[in-house]
N, C-alpha and C positions, 0 to 999 in steps of 0.2 A: 504493500500500500504506500509506503514511503517513497519507493522508486517511481510508482505511478504518479504520485502527487508532484514529484520533481519534474517528471516529463510533461505533465499537464501545465505546470506553472508558466512556461513561456508562451503557451497558447492563450493565456489570459481568459480562462473560462467564464469568470464573472462578468466580463464585458461583452460576451457573445449574445446577450439578450437583445442587443441593438439590432442584430440581424433579423430575428423574427418580427420585430416592430416594423422594420422597413418592408419586409416581404409581405406583411399583412396589408400594406397599402396597395401593392400590386394585386393581391388577391381580392381586395375590396373593389378596385376599379374593374377587375375582370368579372366579378359577380354582378356588379351594378350594371354593366353594359351587356353581359351575356346571359345572366341568370344562373347558369350552372357551369361548374368546372370539374375537371377530373381530380379526385382526391389523390390518386397516385401521382399525377403530374405535380400537384402542389407539394406533396411530401418530398418528391425527388428534387424539386426546385429548392425547398428549404434545406435539404442536405447539401446541395451544391453551394448555396449561399453561405451556409455555416462553414463549409470546408474552405471557401474563399476567405472568409474572415479569419479563420484559424491560420491559414497560410500567410496572410498579411502580418498577423501578430507575431508568428514564429520567425518570419524573415526579419521583421523589425528588431526583435529581441536578439537575434543572431548577429545582425550587422552592427547594432549598437554596442554589443559586447566586444566584437572583433575590433571596432574602431577605438575602443577604450572609453567611449562616452559613458557607459554604465558606471564607471568608476568615478566619474566627475559629477554625475547628476544629483541634484537635490530631490530625492524621491518623495512623492506625496501619494495619497490613496488613489489619485486619478492620473498621475503622470510620472514620468521617469522610469518606466518599465517595472517589471516585477521584482528585480533583484535576484532572480533565480540563478542566472548564469554567473554573475560575479561570485555568488556564494558556492556554486557548484559548477566550475568551469569544465568538469569532465563530461557534462551532458550537452556541451555546445554542438558537437557533431550530431547528436540525436535530434537537437532542435532544428538543425538544417534539414535533416531527413524528414522530420515532421512537416516542415514547410513545403518541401518538394512533394511528399506523398499527398498531402491535402490539396495541393495545387493540381496534381494529377487526377484526384477524385473529382474536383470541380471541373476539370477539363473533360473527363468522361461523361459527366452529367451534361455538360454543354454539347458534347458530340452527339449524345442521344437526342437532345432536343433539336440540334441542327439537322439530324436525319429525319425526325418526324415533323418538324415545322418548316424546314427549308433554309435556304441560303441567306434570307433576310436577317436572320439572327446573328450571322457571322460578325458584322461590325461591332455589335455590343460585346461579343465574346473577345474579340481582339483588343478592344480598348481596355476591357476589364483585365485581361492578361497582362497588358503593358503596365497598367497601374500597379498590379501586384508585384511584378518582378522589378519594376523601376523605382518604387516608392522610396525605400530606404537608401539605396545607393545613389539615386539621382534626383528624384522629385523633391526630396526634403531639402535640397540645396538651391531651389529656385522659388522665390517668394510667391509669385502669383500662381504658379502651378501647384505648389504645396498647399496654397490656400483653398483651391477648388477641387483638387483631386479626391480628397476623402468624400466630400459631398457628391461628387460625380459618381463615385463607386457605389455609395449607399443610396443615392437618390435616383437619377435617371437610369443608370445601368441596372440597378437591382429592382426598382419598381417597374420601369418600362419593360425590362427583361422578363420579370415575373408575369406581367400582363400578357406579353407576347406568347410565352410558352403555354399559357393557360387558355388563350383565345385563338392564337394563330395569326394575330394581326396587331399592328401598332395602333395607338390611340392618343389623341390629344388629351383625353381625360386622364390617362395614365401619366402623361408628361406633366400636366398641371399638378397632379397629386404628388409627383416625385419632387416637386420644388420644395415641399415642406422638409423632407429629410436632407435635401441638397443643402439648404441654408443652415439647418440645425447641425448636421454632422460636420460641415465646414467649421462651424462655431465650436464644436466639441474639441476638435484638434487645435483650433486657434487658441482657445483659452488654456488648454493643457500645455501649450508651448511656453506660457509665461514663466513658470518656475525653472524652465530648462534653458533660458536664454544664455546665461554665462557658459554653461557646459556645452551647448550647441555651437557657440562661437569657436570653441577650441578645436573643433573638427571641421570648421569651415562652412557649417550650415548657414543659410541665408533665408530664414523664414520671415514672415511679416513682423513679428515682435522685434526681431533683430534689426531689420532694415528700417522700419518706421517708428519703432519704439512701442512700449507697452501701452501708453496712454492712447495714442492714435489707434493702435490695434483694438483697444477696448471700445472705441467709438465704432470701428468696423464691426466688432462683435454685436453691438447694439443695432447697427443697421441691418445686419443679417437676421437678427431676431425679428425685427420689424418686417422684413421681407418675407420671412417664413409665415408670419401671421397674415400678412397681406395676401399671400398666395392662397390661403384658405378663403379669406373673405372675397377676393376677386374671383376665385374659382367657383364659389357658390353664386355670386352675383351674375356671372356670365353663363351659368348653367353647366359648367364642367364638373362640378361636384354637387351632391345633394345638400339640402339645407342642414341635414343632420350632421354633416361634417364640420359644422360650426362648433361642434363639441371640442374640436382641437384648440379653439381659442381659450378653453378653460385653463390652460397652463400659463396664460398671461399673468395670473396671480403670483406665480413664482418667477416668471421671466423678468418682470420689472425689478424685483430685489436682486436677481442674479446680475442684471446689467449694472445696477447701482453699485453693487459690490465689486464688480469687475472694474468699473471706472474709478471707484474710490480706493481700492486696494490693489491696483495693478502692480505696484512695486513691493507689495507686502504679501509674500507667499502664504504665511500662516493665516492671515485674515482673508486671503483670497479663496482658501479651500472651501468654505461654505458655498460660495458662488459656483465653484467647480462642481460641487455635489449637486446643486440645483440644476446646473447645466446638463448633467447626466440624466436627471429625472425628466427634464424637458425633452431631451432627445428620444427617450423611450416612450413617454406617455403621450406626447403630442401626435406622432404618427399613428399610434395605436387608437387614439380617439378619432382621428380622421378616418381610419379604417373601419371602426365601429359605425361611424356615420354612413360610410359607403355600404356596409352590410345591411343596414336597416333603412337606407335612404329611399 
C-alpha cells in the first residue's frame, strides 16, 4: 500500500475531480441537443479524459523534479507539486512511465472514437496531444501560451470533444459551454503560479506573474472570472444554453472574495491560500452546475 501511494502521488489524484466536472458539461450539451447518448461512449470518454489529466500531472511532476524546480518551490496545498519525487527520487522513472502509459491509454480511446466518429475528431486529438507533451518542457516558458493552454485543454478540447464523440457532430452550444471551464481553468493555473514565481525564474520560466507581475496578473484573474460568468449569462441570453444553466452563477458568492483576496494578497502567499482554495471550488462547482442546468434545461 505504501508503494502504491508513492506511485499515485505524482498523478495528483485529489485534483482529478476537475476532469469529470468538465466532461459533464460536454455530456450536458450532448443530452440537451440530442436527448440520448451512449453510456458506454460516455464512460470511455471519461476514462480517456482522466488518463489525459493523469498524464499531464505525471509529466509535470517528472520535469519539475528533473529541472531541480521541486527543490526550490514554496509548496502550498494547491501549488508547487506534491513533493513526492524530491522525497523519493527512486520513483522518478516510474513517474515517467506512468505519464507515457496514461498518454497511450488516452491515445487508444481517441483512436477508437476516431474510427467510429470519423476524421473530424483528429484536430482536437492532435492539439490535445501537443499540449500534453509540450506543456512542461515548452509551454510553461511562454507567457500567453501558458496562460490559455490549460483552459484550452479542459475547456474547448474536453467539452467540445466530449460532445462530438457522444453526438457525432460539432456544436456551437458545446463551444459556448466550454468557455466556462476555459476561463476558470486558465485562472486555476494562473493563481497557482503566484507562490512559485521566484522558483520558476530560476529555471527560466516566463509565465504571466513573472512577466507582468502578480498585481497585474490578479487583475487578469478577475477579468477571466468575469468572462466565465458572462459566458453563462450571454449563453442563456442568446439561446445557446438553457435558463437552468444560470445555476452556474451561484458560485459568484465565492468568486468575489476569491478575487478580492487575490488582489489584496498577491504578494503574500500565506494569506493568498484561502483564495486559492476558493478558486479550486469555483473550478469544480461552476461547470458542474452549468451541466446540471443542461441536464434539466
